[in-house]
C-alpha positions in Angstrom: 0.0 0.0 0.0 1.1 3.5 -0.8 1.0 6.2 1.7 -1.6 8.9 1.3 -0.5 11.6 -0.9 0.9 14.5 1.0 -0.9 17.8 0.6 0.6 20.0 -2.1 2.3 23.2 -1.0 1.0 26.4 -2.5 3.2 27.4 -5.4 5.1 30.7 -5.2 3.2 32.0 -8.2 -0.2 31.4 -6.6 0.9 32.8 -3.3 2.3 35.9 -5.0 -1.0 36.3 -6.8 -3.0 36.1 -3.6 -0.7 38.5 -1.8 -0.9 40.9 -4.8 -4.7 40.7 -4.7 -4.8 41.4 -1.0 -2.5 44.4 -1.4 -4.7 45.7 -4.2 -7.8 45.2 -2.0 -6.3 47.1 0.9 -4.8 50.0 -1.2 -7.8 50.3 -3.4 -10.2 50.4 -0.4 -8.1 53.2 1.3 -7.8 55.2 -1.9 -11.6 55.0 -2.5 -12.2 56.9 0.8 -11.5 60.4 -0.6 -12.3 62.0 -4.0 -8.7 63.0 -4.6 -7.2 59.6 -4.1 -10.0 57.9 -5.9 -8.6 59.3 -9.1 -5.7 56.8 -8.7 -8.2 54.0 -8.3 -9.9 55.2 -11.5 -6.6 55.1 -13.4 -5.8 51.7 -12.0 -9.1 50.3 -13.1 -8.6 51.7 -16.6 -5.3 49.9 -16.8 -6.8 46.7 -15.4 -9.6 46.9 -18.0 -7.1 47.2 -20.8 -5.3 44.1 -19.6 -8.5 42.2 -19.1 -9.6 43.1 -22.7 -6.4 41.8 -24.2 -6.7 38.6 -22.3 -10.4 38.1 -23.2 -9.5 38.7 -26.8 -6.8 36.0 -26.7 -3.9 38.5 -27.0 -0.9 39.0 -24.8 -2.2 40.9 -21.8 0.9 42.5 -20.6 2.0 43.0 -17.0 -0.5 43.6 -14.1 -1.0 47.3 -13.2 0.7 48.3 -10.1 -0.1 51.1 -7.6 3.3 52.5 -7.3 6.0 50.5 -9.2 6.4 50.5 -12.9 7.4 47.7 -15.2 10.5 45.7 -14.7 13.3 46.6 -17.0 12.5 50.3 -17.2 14.7 53.0 -15.8 15.2 53.5 -12.1 12.7 56.4 -11.8 10.1 54.6 -14.0 10.5 51.4 -12.0 10.1 53.3 -8.7 7.2 55.6 -9.7 5.9 54.4 -13.1 2.8 52.7 -11.7 1.8 55.8 -9.8 2.4 58.1 -12.8 0.4 55.8 -15.0 -2.5 55.7 -12.5 -2.5 59.5 -12.3 -2.4 60.0 -16.0 -5.1 57.5 -16.9 -7.2 58.5 -13.9 -7.2 62.2 -14.9 -7.9 61.4 -18.6 -10.8 59.1 -17.7 -12.2 61.6 -15.2 -12.1 64.3 -17.8 -13.9 62.2 -20.4 -16.5 60.9 -17.9 -17.2 64.3 -16.5 -17.8 65.7 -20.0 -20.0 62.7 -20.9 -22.1 62.9 -17.7 -22.5 66.7 -17.6 -25.6 66.7 -19.7 -27.6 65.0 -16.9 -25.6 66.0 -13.8 -25.9 69.7 -14.5 -29.6 69.3 -15.3 -30.0 67.5 -11.9 -28.2 70.3 -10.1 -30.5 72.9 -11.7 -33.5 70.7 -10.8 -32.4 70.5 -7.2 -32.0 74.3 -7.0 -35.3 74.9 -8.7 -37.1 72.4 -6.5 -35.6 71.9 -3.0 -33.6 75.0 -2.6 -36.1 77.3 -4.3 -38.8 76.1 -1.9 -36.9 77.6 1.0 -37.2 81.0 -0.7 -40.9 80.5 -1.1 -40.6 80.5 -4.9 -43.8 78.5 -5.4 -44.7 80.1 -8.7 -41.8 78.2 -10.3 -42.5 74.9 -8.5 -43.0 73.0 -11.7 -39.5 73.8 -13.0 -37.7 71.5 -10.6 -39.7 68.3 -11.4 -39.6 69.0 -15.1 -35.8 69.5 -15.1 -35.4 66.4 -13.0 -37.4 64.2 -15.4 -35.5 65.6 -18.3 -32.2 64.8 -16.6 -33.4 61.2 -15.9 -34.2 60.7 -19.6 -30.8 62.0 -20.6 -29.2 59.8 -17.9 -30.9 56.6 -19.2 -29.8 57.2 -22.8 -26.1 58.0 -21.8 -25.8 55.1 -19.4 -26.9 52.7 -22.2 -23.5 53.2 -23.8 -21.2 54.8 -21.1 -19.9 51.5 -19.5 -18.7 50.2 -22.9 -17.4 53.6 -23.9 -15.2 53.7 -20.7 -13.8 50.3 -21.6 -13.1 51.6 -25.1 -11.1 54.4 -23.8 -9.2 52.0 -21.5 -8.4 49.7 -24.5 -7.4 52.6 -26.8 -5.3 54.2 -24.1 -5.8 57.7 -25.4 -7.6 60.9 -24.4 -11.3 61.2 -25.2 -11.5 57.8 -27.0 -14.7 57.5 -25.0 -16.3 59.7 -27.6 -15.3 57.5 -30.6 -19.0 57.3 -31.4 -18.8 55.1 -34.4 -16.9 52.3 -32.7 -18.8 52.6 -29.4 -22.0 52.4 -31.3 -20.7 49.3 -33.2 -19.8 47.7 -29.9 -23.3 48.4 -28.5 -25.0 47.0 -31.6 -23.0 43.8 -31.2 -23.7 43.2 -27.5 -25.9 40.3 -26.6 -28.5 39.9 -23.9 -25.7 39.6 -21.4 -25.3 43.3 -21.5 -28.8 43.6 -20.1 -27.8 41.2 -17.3 -24.8 43.5 -16.6 -27.0 46.6 -16.4 -29.5 44.9 -14.1 -26.8 43.5 -11.8 -25.2 47.0 -11.7 -28.4 48.6 -10.6 -29.2 45.9 -8.0 -25.6 45.9 -6.6 -25.6 49.7 -6.4 -28.4 49.6 -3.7 -25.9 49.3 -0.8 -24.2 52.5 -2.1 -27.6 54.2 -2.1 -28.2 53.0 1.5 -24.7 54.1 2.5 -25.3 57.6 1.4 -28.2 57.9 3.7 -26.4 56.1 6.5 -23.5 58.5 6.7 -25.8 61.4 7.1 -27.3 59.8 10.3 -24.0 58.4 11.6 -23.2 61.4 13.8 -26.8 61.6 15.1 -26.7 57.9 15.9 -23.4 58.3 17.7 -24.9 60.8 20.1 -27.1 58.0 21.5 -23.9 56.6 23.0 -22.6 59.7 24.7 -21.3 57.5 27.5 -18.7 56.1 25.0 -15.3 57.8 24.7 -15.2 60.7 22.2 -12.8 58.8 20.0 -15.3 56.0 19.5 -18.1 58.5 18.6 -15.8 60.2 16.0 -14.7 56.9 14.6 -18.2 55.8 13.6 -18.4 57.9 10.4 -14.9 56.9 9.4 -15.8 53.2 9.9 -18.8 53.6 7.7 -16.8 55.3 5.0 -14.2 52.5 5.2 -16.9 49.8 4.7 -18.5 51.7 1.9 -15.1 52.1 0.2 -14.4 48.4 0.5 -17.7 47.6 -1.1 -17.3 50.1 -3.9 -13.8 48.9 -4.8 -14.8 45.2 -4.9 -17.9 46.0 -6.9 -16.1 48.1 -9.5 -13.4 45.4 -10.0 -16.2 42.9 -10.7 -18.4 45.2 -12.9 -15.5 46.7 -14.9 -14.2 43.3 -15.6 -17.6 42.1 -16.7 -18.1 45.1 -19.0 -14.6 44.5 -20.5 -15.4 40.9 -21.4 -18.6 42.0 -23.0 -16.7 44.6 -25.0 -14.1 42.1 -26.2 -16.8 39.7 -27.3 -18.6 42.5 -29.2 -15.4 43.5 -31.0 -15.1 39.9 -32.1 -18.6 39.9 -33.5 -18.0 43.3 -35.2 -14.8 42.0 -36.9 -16.9 39.2 -38.5 -19.4 41.5 -40.0 -19.9 44.7 -42.0 -18.3 46.8 -39.3 -14.9 45.2 -39.6 -13.4 48.2 -41.4 -14.1 50.3 -38.3 -11.7 48.1 -36.2 -8.7 47.9 -38.5 -6.7 50.3 -36.2 -8.0 48.8 -32.9 -5.6 47.3 -30.5 -7.9 44.2 -30.5 -7.9 43.9 -34.3 -5.8 40.7 -34.2 -8.4 38.8 -32.2 -10.2 36.0 -33.9 -13.6 37.2 -35.4 -16.6 35.3 -34.3 -20.4 35.6 -33.7 -23.1 37.5 -35.5 -24.6 40.9 -35.2 -28.0 41.0 -33.5 -31.1 41.8 -35.6 -32.1 45.4 -35.8 -35.4 44.8 -34.0 -33.6 42.9 -31.2 -31.1 45.7 -30.9 -33.8 48.3 -30.4 -35.7 46.2 -27.9 -32.5 45.7 -25.9 -31.8 49.5 -26.1 -35.3 50.2 -24.7 -34.9 47.7 -21.9 -31.5 49.1 -21.0 -33.0 52.6 -20.5 -35.7 51.1 -18.3 -33.1 49.2 -16.2 -30.9 52.3 -15.8 -33.9 54.2 -14.6 -33.6 52.2 -11.4 -30.2 53.7 -10.7 -31.6 57.2 -11.3 -34.3 56.5 -8.8 -31.7 55.5 -6.2 -29.7 58.7 -6.8 -32.8 60.9 -6.4 -34.0 59.2 -3.2 -30.5 59.1 -1.8 -30.2 62.8 -2.4 -33.1 63.4 0.0 -31.2 61.4 2.6 -27.9 63.2 2.1 -28.4 66.4 0.2 -24.9 67.6 -0.3 -25.0 69.3 -3.7 -21.8 67.8 -5.1 -23.2 64.3 -4.8 -25.3 65.1 -7.9 -22.1 65.2 -9.9 -20.6 61.8 -9.1 -21.5 58.2 -8.5 -19.2 55.2 -8.5 -20.9 53.7 -11.5 -20.4 56.7 -13.8 -17.6 58.9 -12.4 -15.3 58.6 -9.4 -14.9 55.4 -7.5 -15.7 57.3 -4.3 -18.8 56.3 -2.3 -19.6 59.9 -1.4 
């Protein structure tokens, strides 16, 4: 009889991967806690999406994005600070593109908030209808933009150039070649965003709740809001890693379908042009049905944002949400 096989040791590569994932989880969570440092997370996510897209397309993915260090074999300064510089660069470029893309509805929402909530304190009841009308108009614009924005963000990550998010012909081609899985992605995004909605209200009541424990040391009372922000940041970071990876794989599959059809000429200069073509373009009727359903699904996120604003009515919250701008829970 042979002895029972001894348990295998964890290989150094697996252990290194696990330690790297843990480091990214810790650093990403901490950086999501403030708007300024969340720009680094946005840049890191853009670089990670590009790597995921190449892997999903069956192409060499390149090195994993780092938070501080650059690629091996580069100069001393690039090796020491290359990752940080890349995260800053891509984060700022993505932030600029996303801000411009989302301005059509965020600015309308700000005006709606002023015309509705703020104007009511000045007893401007004659203009009471302006706020709701602007709000509904902003929601309509939001639903249209969110139908293509996740894929456009992936497109900019893959292209690695400023304002590639607005390559409308290619982004539209990708959107036309998505399957029903893109609807599942949108639905999951809205459902999984509900804890963010709940958290925006929770932080507003954290200080009031802490006063119920006045017998506790002052440090514990002050630590409660920080703990809430930390938990929210952890959730946002994990959620975005999952959702951005999902959207990237949808993008890569759509590019493969586009390369196999009449849109192939649009992708001759794409970094993914060497991927193997495959799949078929959806019927026109099916595409329009999916587009309509996408708008209905994203209406759910708009509802969360509006209700959440009544719980925590800081004006700047209208301008950002982890699913369409900064990876900061707010």
